[in-house]
N, C-alpha and C positions, 0 to 999 in steps of 0.2 A: 850755243850749248853751254859755254862757259857762264854766259848771263844767267840762265836757268839755275845752274849749279850754285851760283854766287846767291841767288834770291833764296834758294832752299837753305843754304848755309846761315844767310842772314835771319831767316825766320826762326830757324833752330836756336840761334844765339838769342833773338829776342825772347822766345818761349823759356829758355833756360834762365834768362835774367828775371823774367816775371816770376818763374818758379822760385827762384832764389829769394826774390823780394817777399814773395807771399809767405814763404816758411819763415823768414825773419820777422815779419809782422805777426805771425802766430806765436813764435817763440816770446816776442817782446810782450804780447797780450797776456801770455800765461804767466811769465815773470811778474808783470805789474799785478796781476791778481793774487799771486802767491805772497807778494810783499804787502799788498793791502790788506789781507788778512792776518797777517802776522804783526802789523803795526797799527794797532787799533787807535784812532785818534782819541784826543782827551775828552771829547764831548760823547764818545761811544764807551768809555770805560764803565764797567759796571760800579755802582755805588757801594763801597764797603759796608759791612754790617757794623753800626755803631756799637761800641763797648759801653754799658751801663752798669751802674751798680745799684742792685736791688735790694729791699729789705730783707730778703731772704738769704743774703750773703751769710756765709757761716763763719768766715774769718780765721780758721785754723791755718790757711795757706795764704791768706791775703790776697785772694782771687777776686777777679772782675768777672761778672757773667755776661755772656751774650744774651741777646733777646730770648733764645730758647733756653728755659730754665735749666735743662739737664746738660747743659755744656758750659765748661768752665775754661777760662785762660789762665795759666799760672805764670806769674811774673818772676824773671830772674831776680835774684839768684836762687829763688825758692823752686824746686821742682817738684812736680807730683810723683809720689812713690810709685815704683813699678812692681814692688812686692810688699807682702805683709806676712807676718808671723801669726800662725794659728795654734792655739792650744785647746786641749781637750777640757770640756766643761763638766764637771762632776757635781752630783748633788751634795748639799750641806750635810754636816754631821747630824746623825740621827737624834742625838740628845738634844741638839739645837731646835729641832723641827718635829719632835714627837708630840703627842696630844698633851702632855703636861707642859712642855716648853711653849707651845702656842697658847694655852691658857695663861701661863705666866705673862707672856707677851701682851696678850689682850688685857689682862688685868692692870698691867703697868701703864697701859695707854688709856685707861679709864673706863673700860668696859665692865659691866657688871653681870651677874647671873641672869639678868633680864634681857640680854643683848640676844639678837636674832642671828644664828649661826647656820650658814648654809654651805655645806660641803660641796666641793667641785671635783672635777677629775684630776685637777692639779693641786688642790689645796682647800682653803677655807675662806669664806667672807664672813666678817662680822660687822653687824649693823646695829647702831643705837643712836637714837635721835640724828644729831648731825655728824656723827662719828662714823667712818668705814674704814676697815681695815682688811686687806688682802694678803694671805700668806702662801706662798708657793714653795713647798718643801722641795720639790725635785729640781727647782731652779735656785734654791735658797735665797730667795728674795722676799722682802716685806714692803708693802706700800700702805701708808696710814695718812689719812686727812681728816681735819675738822673744818667744817664749812663755815661755822658761824662764831667760832671763838674769837676772831679778831674783831668782832663788832661789840663785844660786852667784856670789857676788861674786869678782872677780878679784883685787882689791886693797881691803885695809883702810884706804886713805887716802880719805876723803870728799872729793868734788868740791864746791867752793863754788859758790854761785849765780853769781858772776862767771865762774867758770871754765866753768859750763854754759852760758851765754851766747856765750862764746868757741866752745866745741865746736860749738854750733849754727850759729853764724855761719861757722865754717870749713867745715862739711860743706855748707851751703847754696851757698857759693862753689864748692866742689869739684865738686858735681854740676851746677853751671850755673845754679842758680836766683837767682843775685844780681842779675839784671836782669829784671824791674822793680826799681827802688830798695827797698831794705829799710832801715826805720827801726829800727835796733837799739836806739837809746836808749828807745825806747817798747816794747820787746818785754816782755810779761808773762811772769813766772816763777812757777810754783806747784810746790810740793813735795808728792809724793803717796806714801802708805805702801800696801803691798800687804797685804792682809787675806784671810781665808778667803772674804769676801763680794765682794771686788773692791777696786780702788784707791780710797782716800778721801783728800782734801786733809789734809795734816799740816803743823804748824809745825816739827816735829821732823825731823832728818835721820835716817833709818834705814837700817840694812842692806838691808832689803827695800824700797827706795824709788827714785823716780826724779823729775827735774824735767821739768815740762811746759813748754815755751817756746813761747809764741804770738807769731808774728812778723807785725807790720802791714807792708803792702807798699803801694806807690803806683804806679799804671799811668796814665801821661799825665796827671798832676795829679789823678787820681780816688783819694782815700784808701780803701782796702779792708781791712776786717778780716774775716778767715775763718779756719777751722781748719787753717791751715798750721801745723801743730804738729810739734815735735820732741820726743822723750822721751829724755832723758839719765839714764843711770843713776847713782845716787849713789855707790855703791861698786863701780866698775868702770873706773876710769881714765877716766871720763866716756864710756863706751861709747854709742853710739846704739842704743837697743833699740826705737825706733818712729819713725815718720815719715808724716805726712799732709801732702804738698806739692801745691799747684797753681800753675801759671804763669797769671797772671790775663791772658790775651790777649783783652781785650775790644775790640770794634769801637765805639769811642766815638761815631764819626760817625752810628751807627744808633740813638743813644739816642733812646727814645720813651716818653712817658708813658702807661700804660695803666690802665684802671679796674680795680679790685678787684672781682672777681665772688663770689657767694655759694659757700659750700664745696661744697654738693652739686652746684651748677651745673659747678663745676670738676672734679669726680669724673666727672661725665657727659662733659665734653668729653675727659678723659682716656681714659675707655673708648671714646669714638669715635675716638680718635687724632688730635684736633684741636690737641694741644699737649702740653706736659710740665707736671707738678706742680710749683707753688711754693707754700710755705706758712711759717709762722711756727713749725713745729716743730723742735726742735734735734735730734730723734731721727732719724737718717739710717739707715734699715733696710739689712741686709746683703745680703738676697737678693730683697726685694720692696718695692714701694712701698705704704706703709700710710697710708690716708686719715683714720683716725678720731683722729689726735692733734693736728689743727690746725683753727681755725675761720676764720683767715684764710687763704684760699686763692686763688692766681692761677694763670692759665694763660699760659704764653710761647708763642706761635704758633710752629709749626714752622719758618717762614721766618727767624726769629731765630737759629736754631742752624745755623751753617755747618760744613760739612766733617764732618758726623757721619753714619754710615750709619743706615739705618732700623733696625738690630738694635741700635743703641746707644742705651741709656735714660740720659739725663742728668737730674739731680734738683737744680738749684740752688735754694736757698732764700735770698730777698733779705728783708732787713729794713732799711727806709728810715726816716731821720729828717730833720731840717732840714739837716744839714750833712755827714753821713757815710753811709757805706754798710756794712753787715754783709752779707757774701755768703757762704754756705755751700754747698759743692758736693761732691756724691758722684757718680761714675760707677758704673752698674751694668750688668751684661751681660743 
């Protein structure tokens, strides 16, 4: 009897031991699997996306771009801004953009009574030979270009840089853009050469060249730098061959800080008609809004844009830092 009981006890002991060993083995396998998933070997590590510098780099924040053009990495100690200041944009003075004022501007730019004038919902277009003038009264903007002037110099006496600044200053005063205050002492001047591939900056005065005069302006104490540029031909008695002027009539009292939103969110809002596009791209499109050239994108709600019809598309591009504002504006139809 004792022998049978002893055998039964021994069997239970063996079964218990085997069960413990089996459980320990299962536990060890689970632990090994968990550790293997948490400690990926070097060969199994994903290859990091390489940083590349592309020709589309904007340079304001010294950024390097990822392969995806709409993604940017900002290097320390420079940080991407989290908010921006938004101002109401008002139409320019009536006396500057009434019919007489526009005729005076066109006359100063060499248009005669034979020029073709095309009224639009937002202003006027003037065409005459190789000259084109666009005036947008609601947005207080003027765009002028001459396509062939740089190829046929009128005078072989080159215009100096100081003379180019005086020419630009006189022109701005003549067309009525001298108020708000223009700080001509800080006007930047660059010499460009015309090449088969387009204008390129050049230190040499060339027959086929022009000065680009960038004029800083001040509106109610707010320093603004924007592409209010005048293009003065080097060999043409200082002829104005191009102009991009904007009268910065900002409603300073409506200044408000708004948060920067993700780029794709901005695109969605634009498509819904909730506001206008603002980004850090310096590429201002001619006939459409392009969203793939900026990662920092903001939306200015429509209520901040005063005096503009629903058919008018305004694309201001704001760059803010600690003490100045760079404002790029273009009006599109």
